[in-house]
C-alpha positions in Angstrom: 0.3 0.1 0.1 0.7 3.2 -0.5 2.2 5.7 2.1 1.4 9.5 3.2 4.4 11.2 2.3 4.2 12.4 6.0 3.5 9.0 7.7 6.5 7.9 5.7 8.1 10.9 7.9 7.4 9.5 11.2 8.5 6.1 10.2 11.4 7.7 9.2 12.1 10.0 12.2 11.6 6.0 14.3 14.1 4.2 12.6 16.6 6.7 13.1 16.1 7.4 16.5 16.9 4.3 17.8 13.8 3.8 19.1 12.8 0.1 20.9 10.2 -1.8 19.9 7.4 -1.9 22.9 7.7 -5.6 23.3 11.2 -5.5 24.3 10.6 -2.9 27.1 8.8 -3.3 30.7 5.4 -1.4 31.0 6.4 1.2 32.6 9.4 2.0 29.9 7.2 1.5 27.5 4.5 4.1 29.3 7.3 6.8 29.1 8.4 5.9 25.5 4.9 6.7 24.4 4.4 9.8 26.2 8.0 10.8 24.9 7.1 10.3 21.8 3.5 12.4 21.5 5.3 15.5 22.7 7.8 15.1 20.0 4.5 14.1 17.8 1.5 15.6 19.1 0.1 19.5 18.1 0.0 21.8 20.4 -2.8 21.7 22.8 -5.4 24.7 21.4 -7.3 26.2 23.9 -10.3 25.4 25.0 -12.9 26.9 26.9 -12.5 24.8 30.4 -10.5 21.8 31.4 -11.6 20.1 34.7 -9.7 17.4 36.6 -12.5 14.7 37.7 -13.0 11.5 39.7 -15.7 9.0 39.3 -16.6 6.1 41.5 -15.3 3.4 40.3 -16.1 -0.3 40.1 -13.0 -1.4 43.1 -14.3 0.9 45.3 -11.0 3.9 43.9 -11.3 7.2 42.3 -11.8 6.9 38.4 -9.3 9.6 37.1 -11.5 11.4 34.7 -10.9 14.4 32.6 -13.9 16.8 31.0 -13.3 19.6 28.5 -15.8 22.0 27.1 -15.4 23.4 23.7 -14.2 27.0 22.0 -17.2 28.8 21.9 -19.6 27.6 24.6 -20.7 29.1 27.8 -21.0 28.1 31.0 -24.5 27.5 31.1 -24.4 25.9 28.2 -26.5 22.0 27.7 -23.4 20.4 25.1 -23.8 17.0 23.9 -20.5 14.9 25.2 -18.2 12.3 23.9 -16.9 9.6 26.5 -13.3 9.0 25.1 -10.9 5.9 26.0 -7.1 6.8 25.0 -5.7 3.9 23.0 -2.6 2.4 23.9 -2.8 -1.7 23.7 -4.4 -1.2 27.3 -0.8 -0.9 28.5 0.0 2.3 27.6 -1.2 6.1 27.6 -3.3 8.4 29.8 -4.7 11.5 29.6 -1.7 13.3 28.9 -1.5 11.2 25.5 -3.7 11.7 24.4 -5.0 15.8 25.5 -4.6 17.4 22.1 -6.4 15.0 20.6 -9.6 15.5 23.4 -8.8 19.4 22.7 -9.1 19.0 19.2 -12.7 17.3 19.3 -14.5 19.0 21.8 -13.3 22.6 19.7 -14.2 21.3 16.6 -17.5 19.0 17.8 -18.6 22.3 19.7 -19.3 19.6 23.1 -17.9 18.4 25.6 -15.2 15.4 26.0 -15.1 13.5 29.3 -11.6 11.2 29.2 -11.2 8.2 31.2 -8.3 7.4 32.7 -9.2 3.3 33.4 -5.9 0.7 34.8 -3.7 -0.5 32.9 -1.9 -4.4 32.0 -0.1 -5.2 33.2 -1.1 -4.3 37.1 -4.5 -4.4 36.0 -5.7 -7.7 34.2 -9.1 -7.7 31.6 -11.3 -6.6 32.2 -11.0 -4.3 34.6 -10.4 -1.5 31.6 -13.7 -2.7 30.3 -15.1 -2.1 33.9 -13.9 1.4 34.4 -14.4 2.5 31.2 -18.6 1.4 31.9 -18.4 3.1 35.4 -17.4 6.6 33.3 -20.1 6.4 30.9 -22.7 5.3 33.5 -21.3 8.3 35.8 -21.1 10.7 33.0 -24.9 10.0 32.4 -26.0 10.3 35.9 -24.1 13.6 36.9 -25.5 15.1 33.4 -27.3 18.3 34.2 -24.1 19.0 37.5 -21.3 18.4 34.5 -24.0 20.7 31.3 -24.6 17.7 29.6 -27.1 16.4 27.4 -28.0 13.1 28.5 -29.8 12.2 26.1 -26.9 13.0 23.8 -24.0 11.2 24.8 -21.7 8.6 22.6 -18.3 7.3 23.2 -15.3 6.9 21.3 -11.5 5.3 21.5 -8.5 5.1 19.1 -7.0 0.9 18.9 -7.2 -0.1 22.3 -10.0 2.6 23.3 -12.1 1.6 20.8 -11.9 -1.5 21.7 -13.5 -0.4 25.1 -15.9 2.0 23.5 -17.1 -1.0 21.1 -17.3 -2.6 24.4 -19.0 -0.7 26.4 -21.8 0.4 23.5 -23.0 -4.0 23.5 -22.8 -3.5 27.7 -24.9 -0.9 27.5 -27.4 -2.2 24.6 -27.5 -5.3 27.9 -27.9 -3.4 30.3 -30.3 -1.4 28.9 -28.2 2.2 29.3 -27.0 4.8 29.4 -28.4 5.9 25.8 -26.0 5.5 23.4 -26.2 7.8 20.3 -22.8 7.1 18.8 -19.9 5.2 19.2 -17.0 6.5 17.5 -14.4 3.3 16.9 -10.7 5.1 15.7 -8.8 2.1 14.0 -9.7 0.1 16.5 -9.1 -3.8 18.0 -12.2 -5.7 17.2 -10.4 -9.0 17.2 -7.7 -10.8 20.0 -7.0 -13.7 17.6 -4.6 -11.3 15.8 -6.5 -13.8 12.7 -6.7 -11.4 9.4 -4.4 -11.0 6.9 -4.1 -7.4 7.6 -1.2 -8.8 10.4 0.4 -10.3 6.9 0.9 -7.5 5.0 2.2 -5.1 7.8 3.7 -8.1 10.7 7.6 -5.6 10.6 8.4 -2.2 9.7 5.4 0.3 11.0 4.6 1.6 14.8 2.1 -1.7 15.2 3.2 -4.5 14.8 2.6 -8.2 15.0 5.0 -8.7 18.0 4.1 -5.8 19.2 0.1 -6.2 19.3 1.0 -10.0 20.8 2.5 -8.3 23.7 -0.1 -6.3 24.6 -2.2 -9.1 24.4 -0.7 -10.9 26.9 -0.3 -8.8 29.1 -3.5 -7.5 29.2 -5.5 -11.5 28.9 -5.8 -13.6 31.5 -5.1 -16.1 29.5 -5.8 -18.0 26.2 -9.5 -18.3 27.3 -9.4 -14.4 27.2 -9.5 -14.1 23.3 -13.4 -15.6 23.2 -14.5 -13.5 25.7 -16.7 -10.7 23.3 -15.4 -8.0 26.4 -11.8 -8.7 24.5 -13.3 -9.5 21.0 -16.3 -7.8 20.2 -16.3 -9.4 16.8 -16.7 -12.3 18.2 -20.3 -11.2 19.9 -23.2 -13.4 18.9 -25.0 -10.4 18.0 -24.4 -7.0 17.2 -28.4 -5.7 16.7 -29.6 -3.0 19.1 -26.0 -0.8 19.6 -25.3 2.4 19.1 -24.5 3.6 15.3 -20.9 4.0 14.9 -18.5 6.0 13.3 -15.5 2.9 12.1 -12.1 4.2 10.6 -9.5 1.9 9.2 -5.9 3.2 8.5 -4.2 1.5 5.5 -1.2 0.4 5.9 -2.1 -0.9 9.9 -1.9 -4.2 11.3 -5.7 -3.9 12.7 -7.4 -2.7 9.0 -9.1 -6.0 8.5 -10.3 -6.4 11.3 -12.0 -3.2 11.7 -13.3 -3.3 8.2 -14.5 -6.8 9.7 -16.6 -4.8 12.3 -17.8 -2.3 9.9 -19.5 -4.6 7.6 -20.7 -6.7 11.5 -22.7 -3.6 12.3 -24.3 -3.1 9.1 -25.5 -6.6 8.6 -27.4 -6.3 12.2 -29.1 -3.0 10.6 -27.0 -0.7 12.4 -25.9 2.8 11.2 -21.9 3.0 9.9 -20.3 5.0 8.5 -16.7 4.0 7.2 -14.2 6.4 6.9 -11.6 4.4 5.7 -7.6 6.3 5.3 -5.5 4.2 2.5 -2.3 5.4 3.0 -2.4 5.7 6.3 -0.6 4.2 9.9 -2.0 3.1 12.5 -2.2 6.1 15.1 -1.7 9.2 13.0 -4.8 11.2 14.5 -2.4 12.0 17.3 0.3 12.6 14.9 -0.7 15.8 13.7 2.7 18.0 14.8 3.5 16.0 11.6 0.8 14.5 9.6 -1.3 16.8 8.1 -3.9 15.2 7.2 -4.4 14.4 11.1 -6.2 17.4 11.4 -9.0 17.4 8.9 -10.2 13.9 9.7 -10.1 14.5 13.3 -13.0 17.4 12.1 -14.6 14.6 9.9 -15.2 12.8 13.2 -16.1 15.6 15.2 -18.8 15.8 11.9 -19.7 13.1 12.4 -20.5 13.4 15.8 -22.2 16.2 15.4 -24.7 14.6 12.6 -25.0 11.3 15.2 -26.4 14.0 18.1 -29.1 16.1 15.6 -29.9 12.4 13.9 -34.0 11.7 15.2 
């Protein structure tokens, strides 16, 4: 597949830097490396109307850290639609700071509130800890909507990579438990199949930022054992029934080990009668949305995601 010139520049920067693969590091070392990379690749954080550090009751009783962003050009008394956002990073790395610029951009472009979730990470907290945290956070935002200035009838979940996995799973749980009512699930180059069996794993096994060995490392840190691969809360593509979930925006990148499973999930959603907006970027690499300092295409892609969210919130 052809690679965008800016994306190729990122790949070359990584090659020249001698950055060790994540699978050769400990989880804490990988987290530090990921955060450092964001400083090089992520654009400067745009100003927003408000940023608030919050916490929700977590499923274990411990506080679950959240960060609320209110988009620029919105008034403090406005009741706004909200996106509950789960960051990427293979369930092992990433935090509120690694995705700060992305969340700010979406809050501004969609004129909404974004609530980012600092869910528990593996291997310290194995599956399904992240799932439980993300659903608890989503439920809390819906419950506290009035106090947060959120329109609980216009709520969405979203995330990139592992965060897209969590958004898909939260959407399924919300369906099964009768709420919260979600107007959209934004799945941005999501991982939805922990079996790692799709052909894109062969096409892009090496030479990209996310490789087959790196995904195997993430999976082995996250899952408790091989049996978890079949659990739909880890592999939502294996869920028996996808009907009744929120309308979806599914974004895939052409040069990505996760490309084929993301497209397969979009097809299954459509077959189940779910409205799906599919966005495919054939010349892009995994993670490009958070690389706007180098990859020019990231900013218009985020604007397109924001427009899709607005359309979902405004749909009748």
